[in-house]
N, CA, C and O atoms as a GROMACS GRO file, in nm:
protein
  336
    1UNK      N    1  -0.138  -3.608   1.942
    1UNK     CA    2  -0.242  -3.528   1.920
    1UNK      C    3  -0.240  -3.402   2.022
    1UNK      O    4  -0.227  -3.422   2.143
    2UNK      N    5  -0.253  -3.272   1.966
    2UNK     CA    6  -0.237  -3.172   2.051
    2UNK      C    7  -0.374  -3.133   2.146
    2UNK      O    8  -0.488  -3.160   2.108
    3UNK      N    9  -0.353  -3.080   2.246
    3UNK     CA   10  -0.464  -3.042   2.311
    3UNK      C   11  -0.515  -2.895   2.286
    3UNK      O   12  -0.437  -2.804   2.258
    4UNK      N   13  -0.632  -2.881   2.294
    4UNK     CA   14  -0.703  -2.753   2.249
    4UNK      C   15  -0.666  -2.635   2.374
    4UNK      O   16  -0.646  -2.674   2.489
    5UNK      N   17  -0.661  -2.521   2.346
    5UNK     CA   18  -0.644  -2.412   2.436
    5UNK      C   19  -0.791  -2.391   2.496
    5UNK      O   20  -0.896  -2.403   2.432
    6UNK      N   21  -0.778  -2.358   2.623
    6UNK     CA   22  -0.913  -2.333   2.692
    6UNK      C   23  -0.969  -2.211   2.641
    6UNK      O   24  -0.896  -2.115   2.620
    7UNK      N   25  -1.102  -2.206   2.619
    7UNK     CA   26  -1.163  -2.085   2.586
    7UNK      C   27  -1.211  -2.020   2.702
    7UNK      O   28  -1.222  -2.082   2.808
    8UNK      N   29  -1.244  -1.883   2.688
    8UNK     CA   30  -1.299  -1.808   2.820
    8UNK      C   31  -1.415  -1.870   2.883
    8UNK      O   32  -1.433  -1.870   3.004
    9UNK      N   33  -1.507  -1.932   2.784
    9UNK     CA   34  -1.634  -1.982   2.835
    9UNK      C   35  -1.590  -2.114   2.918
    9UNK      O   36  -1.649  -2.138   3.024
   10UNK      N   37  -1.495  -2.191   2.874
   10UNK     CA   38  -1.470  -2.315   2.943
   10UNK      C   39  -1.372  -2.281   3.074
   10UNK      O   40  -1.357  -2.376   3.151
   11UNK      N   41  -1.314  -2.174   3.103
   11UNK     CA   42  -1.241  -2.154   3.227
   11UNK      C   43  -1.322  -2.103   3.316
   11UNK      O   44  -1.275  -2.101   3.430
   12UNK      N   45  -1.454  -2.050   3.300
   12UNK     CA   46  -1.548  -1.992   3.392
   12UNK      C   47  -1.602  -2.104   3.477
   12UNK      O   48  -1.683  -2.080   3.567
   13UNK      N   49  -1.560  -2.223   3.452
   13UNK     CA   50  -1.603  -2.330   3.544
   13UNK      C   51  -1.581  -2.295   3.692
   13UNK      O   52  -1.676  -2.307   3.770
   14UNK      N   53  -1.467  -2.255   3.734
   14UNK     CA   54  -1.425  -2.227   3.869
   14UNK      C   55  -1.523  -2.104   3.927
   14UNK      O   56  -1.563  -2.104   4.044
   15UNK      N   57  -1.549  -2.024   3.855
   15UNK     CA   58  -1.643  -1.923   3.918
   15UNK      C   59  -1.782  -1.965   3.935
   15UNK      O   60  -1.862  -1.898   4.000
   16UNK      N   61  -1.809  -2.067   3.882
   16UNK     CA   62  -1.966  -2.107   3.897
   16UNK      C   63  -1.965  -2.194   4.056
   16UNK      O   64  -2.076  -2.208   4.108
   17UNK      N   65  -1.859  -2.245   4.122
   17UNK     CA   66  -1.851  -2.292   4.238
   17UNK      C   67  -1.812  -2.181   4.344
   17UNK      O   68  -1.722  -2.101   4.321
   18UNK      N   69  -1.879  -2.181   4.453
   18UNK     CA   70  -1.852  -2.115   4.578
   18UNK      C   71  -1.836  -2.190   4.686
   18UNK      O   72  -1.898  -2.162   4.789
   19UNK      N   73  -1.755  -2.289   4.682
   19UNK     CA   74  -1.709  -2.382   4.775
   19UNK      C   75  -1.573  -2.351   4.832
   19UNK      O   76  -1.532  -2.424   4.922
   20UNK      N   77  -1.497  -2.248   4.789
   20UNK     CA   78  -1.367  -2.220   4.823
   20UNK      C   79  -1.370  -2.164   4.951
   20UNK      O   80  -1.470  -2.096   4.972
   21UNK      N   81  -1.284  -2.172   5.047
   21UNK     CA   82  -1.283  -2.095   5.167
   21UNK      C   83  -1.219  -1.951   5.153
   21UNK      O   84  -1.115  -1.932   5.090
   22UNK      N   85  -1.291  -1.851   5.216
   22UNK     CA   86  -1.236  -1.719   5.201
   22UNK      C   87  -1.139  -1.686   5.324
   22UNK      O   88  -1.122  -1.763   5.419
   23UNK      N   89  -1.085  -1.571   5.309
   23UNK     CA   90  -0.992  -1.520   5.423
   23UNK      C   91  -1.081  -1.509   5.558
   23UNK      O   92  -1.203  -1.496   5.555
   24UNK      N   93  -1.016  -1.515   5.660
   24UNK     CA   94  -1.090  -1.490   5.788
   24UNK      C   95  -1.132  -1.351   5.788
   24UNK      O   96  -1.059  -1.261   5.748
   25UNK      N   97  -1.282  -1.327   5.846
   25UNK     CA   98  -1.313  -1.188   5.857
   25UNK      C   99  -1.276  -1.131   5.994
   25UNK      O  100  -1.194  -1.189   6.066
   26UNK      N  101  -1.336  -1.016   6.030
   26UNK     CA  102  -1.287  -0.943   6.143
   26UNK      C  103  -1.309  -1.032   6.276
   26UNK      O  104  -1.235  -1.016   6.373
   27UNK      N  105  -1.424  -1.134   6.277
   27UNK     CA  106  -1.425  -1.230   6.396
   27UNK      C  107  -1.363  -1.350   6.384
   27UNK      O  108  -1.381  -1.436   6.470
   28UNK      N  109  -1.280  -1.375   6.270
   28UNK     CA  110  -1.223  -1.477   6.269
   28UNK      C  111  -1.270  -1.590   6.189
   28UNK      O  112  -1.204  -1.688   6.157
   29UNK      N  113  -1.402  -1.564   6.156
   29UNK     CA  114  -1.491  -1.678   6.081
   29UNK      C  115  -1.451  -1.686   5.928
   29UNK      O  116  -1.437  -1.584   5.860
   30UNK      N  117  -1.434  -1.804   5.884
   30UNK     CA  118  -1.401  -1.847   5.736
   30UNK      C  119  -1.534  -1.884   5.676
   30UNK      O  120  -1.606  -1.974   5.718
   31UNK      N  121  -1.562  -1.789   5.555
   31UNK     CA  122  -1.679  -1.815   5.491
   31UNK      C  123  -1.646  -1.888   5.360
   31UNK      O  124  -1.544  -1.957   5.349
   32UNK      N  125  -1.739  -1.870   5.256
   32UNK     CA  126  -1.712  -1.921   5.134
   32UNK      C  127  -1.724  -1.808   5.036
   32UNK      O  128  -1.792  -1.707   5.054
   33UNK      N  129  -1.639  -1.838   4.916
   33UNK     CA  130  -1.620  -1.739   4.829
   33UNK      C  131  -1.617  -1.803   4.675
   33UNK      O  132  -1.582  -1.919   4.654
   34UNK      N  133  -1.653  -1.724   4.585
   34UNK     CA  134  -1.653  -1.765   4.446
   34UNK      C  135  -1.509  -1.820   4.409
   34UNK      O  136  -1.411  -1.776   4.469
   35UNK      N  137  -1.498  -1.910   4.318
   35UNK     CA  138  -1.372  -1.953   4.255
   35UNK      C  139  -1.310  -1.862   4.173
   35UNK      O  140  -1.383  -1.778   4.122
   36UNK      N  141  -1.174  -1.858   4.145
   36UNK     CA  142  -1.109  -1.806   4.044
   36UNK      C  143  -1.032  -1.901   3.975
   36UNK      O  144  -1.040  -2.022   3.996
   37UNK      N  145  -0.941  -1.837   3.874
   37UNK     CA  146  -0.880  -1.917   3.789
   37UNK      C  147  -0.762  -1.965   3.846
   37UNK      O  148  -0.704  -2.057   3.788
   38UNK      N  149  -0.712  -1.915   3.957
   38UNK     CA  150  -0.582  -1.953   4.021
   38UNK      C  151  -0.611  -2.048   4.134
   38UNK      O  152  -0.517  -2.088   4.202
   39UNK      N  153  -0.740  -2.088   4.162
   39UNK     CA  154  -0.759  -2.179   4.260
   39UNK      C  155  -0.710  -2.328   4.214
   39UNK      O  156  -0.706  -2.362   4.095
   40UNK      N  157  -0.678  -2.401   4.308
   40UNK     CA  158  -0.621  -2.518   4.288
   40UNK      C  159  -0.760  -2.636   4.265
   40UNK      O  160  -0.866  -2.628   4.326
   41UNK      N  161  -0.729  -2.732   4.173
   41UNK     CA  162  -0.839  -2.840   4.162
   41UNK      C  163  -0.856  -2.929   4.294
   41UNK      O  164  -0.765  -2.953   4.373
   42UNK      N  165  -0.971  -2.968   4.303
   42UNK     CA  166  -0.994  -3.056   4.424
   42UNK      C  167  -0.915  -3.188   4.412
   42UNK      O  168  -0.903  -3.244   4.303
   43UNK      N  169  -0.865  -3.233   4.518
   43UNK     CA  170  -0.807  -3.364   4.523
   43UNK      C  171  -0.920  -3.476   4.504
   43UNK      O  172  -1.034  -3.468   4.551
   44UNK      N  173  -0.873  -3.575   4.431
   44UNK     CA  174  -0.986  -3.681   4.399
   44UNK      C  175  -0.987  -3.772   4.527
   44UNK      O  176  -1.090  -3.837   4.549
   45UNK      N  177  -0.886  -3.781   4.607
   45UNK     CA  178  -0.893  -3.869   4.730
   45UNK      C  179  -0.858  -3.796   4.852
   45UNK      O  180  -0.780  -3.701   4.843
   46UNK      N  181  -0.907  -3.831   4.966
   46UNK     CA  182  -0.891  -3.754   5.093
   46UNK      C  183  -0.767  -3.760   5.146
   46UNK      O  184  -0.715  -3.664   5.203
   47UNK      N  185  -0.693  -3.912   5.126
   47UNK     CA  186  -0.569  -3.933   5.185
   47UNK      C  187  -0.496  -4.043   5.102
   47UNK      O  188  -0.554  -4.101   5.010
   48UNK      N  189  -0.362  -4.072   5.138
   48UNK     CA  190  -0.295  -4.172   5.050
   48UNK      C  191  -0.354  -4.306   5.064
   48UNK      O  192  -0.343  -4.386   4.971
   49UNK      N  193  -0.417  -4.339   5.175
   49UNK     CA  194  -0.473  -4.471   5.201
   49UNK      C  195  -0.593  -4.490   5.085
   49UNK      O  196  -0.591  -4.584   5.006
   50UNK      N  197  -0.690  -4.394   5.086
   50UNK     CA  198  -0.800  -4.405   5.004
   50UNK      C  199  -0.740  -4.414   4.860
   50UNK      O  200  -0.787  -4.497   4.781
   51UNK      N  201  -0.644  -4.336   4.826
   51UNK     CA  202  -0.592  -4.334   4.687
   51UNK      C  203  -0.549  -4.480   4.644
   51UNK      O  204  -0.584  -4.531   4.538
   52UNK      N  205  -0.470  -4.539   4.738
   52UNK     CA  206  -0.405  -4.677   4.711
   52UNK      C  207  -0.520  -4.760   4.690
   52UNK      O  208  -0.529  -4.827   4.586
   53UNK      N  209  -0.623  -4.762   4.793
   53UNK     CA  210  -0.734  -4.868   4.779
   53UNK      C  211  -0.799  -4.840   4.651
   53UNK      O  212  -0.843  -4.940   4.594
   54UNK      N  213  -0.815  -4.728   4.593
   54UNK     CA  214  -0.903  -4.717   4.458
   54UNK      C  215  -0.800  -4.722   4.324
   54UNK      O  216  -0.841  -4.701   4.210
   55UNK      N  217  -0.673  -4.751   4.353
   55UNK     CA  218  -0.601  -4.779   4.254
   55UNK      C  219  -0.509  -4.898   4.261
   55UNK      O  220  -0.392  -4.897   4.222
   56UNK      N  221  -0.575  -5.006   4.318
   56UNK     CA  222  -0.510  -5.134   4.314
   56UNK      C  223  -0.368  -5.141   4.390
   56UNK      O  224  -0.284  -5.225   4.358
   57UNK      N  225  -0.345  -5.046   4.495
   57UNK     CA  226  -0.232  -5.037   4.586
   57UNK      C  227  -0.128  -4.944   4.546
   57UNK      O  228  -0.030  -4.920   4.616
   58UNK      N  229  -0.152  -4.885   4.419
   58UNK     CA  230  -0.045  -4.803   4.360
   58UNK      C  231  -0.092  -4.640   4.388
   58UNK      O  232  -0.205  -4.597   4.365
   59UNK      N  233  -0.002  -4.577   4.433
   59UNK     CA  234  -0.022  -4.423   4.476
   59UNK      C  235  -0.028  -4.360   4.326
   59UNK      O  236   0.064  -4.368   4.244
   60UNK      N  237  -0.162  -4.290   4.304
   60UNK     CA  238  -0.140  -4.217   4.150
   60UNK      C  239  -0.032  -4.104   4.164
   60UNK      O  240  -0.004  -4.060   4.276
   61UNK      N  241   0.032  -4.055   4.044
   61UNK     CA  242   0.123  -3.958   4.042
   61UNK      C  243   0.047  -3.844   4.059
   61UNK      O  244  -0.074  -3.832   4.041
   62UNK      N  245   0.132  -3.755   4.097
   62UNK     CA  246   0.107  -3.597   4.127
   62UNK      C  247   0.130  -3.523   4.008
   62UNK      O  248   0.245  -3.494   3.974
   63UNK      N  249   0.025  -3.489   3.938
   63UNK     CA  250   0.063  -3.414   3.809
   63UNK      C  251   0.049  -3.280   3.814
   63UNK      O  252   0.028  -3.224   3.707
   64UNK      N  253   0.057  -3.206   3.927
   64UNK     CA  254   0.024  -3.068   3.939
   64UNK      C  255   0.139  -2.980   3.878
   64UNK      O  256   0.112  -2.867   3.839
   65UNK      N  257   0.263  -3.028   3.869
   65UNK     CA  258   0.372  -2.951   3.828
   65UNK      C  259   0.403  -2.997   3.692
   65UNK      O  260   0.482  -2.923   3.634
   66UNK      N  261   0.361  -3.102   3.622
   66UNK     CA  262   0.420  -3.193   3.513
   66UNK      C  263   0.410  -3.079   3.380
   66UNK      O  264   0.484  -3.085   3.282
   67UNK      N  265   0.324  -2.998   3.397
   67UNK     CA  266   0.317  -2.884   3.268
   67UNK      C  267   0.453  -2.787   3.276
   67UNK      O  268   0.511  -2.744   3.176
   68UNK      N  269   0.485  -2.767   3.388
   68UNK     CA  270   0.603  -2.696   3.386
   68UNK      C  271   0.730  -2.778   3.379
   68UNK      O  272   0.829  -2.730   3.322
   69UNK      N  273   0.734  -2.902   3.437
   69UNK     CA  274   0.853  -2.980   3.399
   69UNK      C  275   0.886  -3.044   3.292
   69UNK      O  276   1.001  -3.085   3.277
   70UNK      N  277   0.794  -3.060   3.205
   70UNK     CA  278   0.809  -3.148   3.065
   70UNK      C  279   0.774  -3.042   2.967
   70UNK      O  280   0.692  -2.952   2.988
   71UNK      N  281   0.849  -3.063   2.845
   71UNK     CA  282   0.832  -2.987   2.712
   71UNK      C  283   0.704  -3.046   2.672
   71UNK      O  284   0.680  -3.166   2.682
   72UNK      N  285   0.622  -2.962   2.628
   72UNK     CA  286   0.481  -2.987   2.587
   72UNK      C  287   0.407  -3.060   2.710
   72UNK      O  288   0.329  -3.152   2.686
   73UNK      N  289   0.427  -3.025   2.818
   73UNK     CA  290   0.356  -3.088   2.933
   73UNK      C  291   0.199  -3.104   2.921
   73UNK      O  292   0.140  -3.207   2.955
   74UNK      N  293   0.140  -2.999   2.872
   74UNK     CA  294  -0.005  -3.001   2.873
   74UNK      C  295  -0.048  -3.111   2.756
   74UNK      O  296  -0.157  -3.165   2.773
   75UNK      N  297   0.028  -3.147   2.643
   75UNK     CA  298  -0.005  -3.244   2.576
   75UNK      C  299   0.031  -3.392   2.612
   75UNK      O  300  -0.022  -3.492   2.563
   76UNK      N  301   0.130  -3.389   2.706
   76UNK     CA  302   0.169  -3.514   2.778
   76UNK      C  303   0.052  -3.551   2.892
   76UNK      O  304   0.031  -3.668   2.924
   77UNK      N  305  -0.015  -3.445   2.945
   77UNK     CA  306  -0.125  -3.495   3.035
   77UNK      C  307  -0.250  -3.517   2.955
   77UNK      O  308  -0.331  -3.603   2.990
   78UNK      N  309  -0.270  -3.443   2.848
   78UNK     CA  310  -0.384  -3.478   2.757
   78UNK      C  311  -0.392  -3.624   2.699
   78UNK      O  312  -0.496  -3.689   2.695
   79UNK      N  313  -0.266  -3.669   2.651
   79UNK     CA  314  -0.233  -3.795   2.590
   79UNK      C  315  -0.242  -3.897   2.719
   79UNK      O  316  -0.297  -4.005   2.700
   80UNK      N  317  -0.197  -3.871   2.828
   80UNK     CA  318  -0.209  -3.958   2.928
   80UNK      C  319  -0.360  -4.004   2.986
   80UNK      O  320  -0.397  -4.116   3.022
   81UNK      N  321  -0.428  -3.883   2.982
   81UNK     CA  322  -0.565  -3.897   3.034
   81UNK      C  323  -0.671  -3.964   2.936
   81UNK      O  324  -0.771  -4.026   2.971
   82UNK      N  325  -0.629  -3.937   2.805
   82UNK     CA  326  -0.727  -3.972   2.683
   82UNK      C  327  -0.673  -4.123   2.615
   82UNK      O  328  -0.743  -4.203   2.552
   83UNK      N  329  -0.558  -4.133   2.643
   83UNK     CA  330  -0.493  -4.272   2.582
   83UNK      C  331  -0.450  -4.241   2.433
   83UNK      O  332  -0.432  -4.333   2.352
   84UNK      N  333  -0.437  -4.137   2.407
   84UNK     CA  334  -0.398  -4.092   2.274
   84UNK      C  335  -0.250  -4.076   2.257
   84UNK      O  336  -0.203  -4.039   2.150
   0.00000   0.00000   0.00000
């Protein structure tokens, strides 16, 4: 099964969130800014211990680079997450 390409409407989700830290201003304070398409996704767990606790002792794989590392990596992730 092939995954669908993202539409412009579906990628605007990042712009709806303003919880990304901005660059420091002249006083050195870090504020919040709107998200962009290049912002990373939030990590599901705060640390390795919490990740292992929620996955029966196994550390979940880091899939951040799998799209680049595998041929049809986006289809691999889609299949992995949906079970298809």
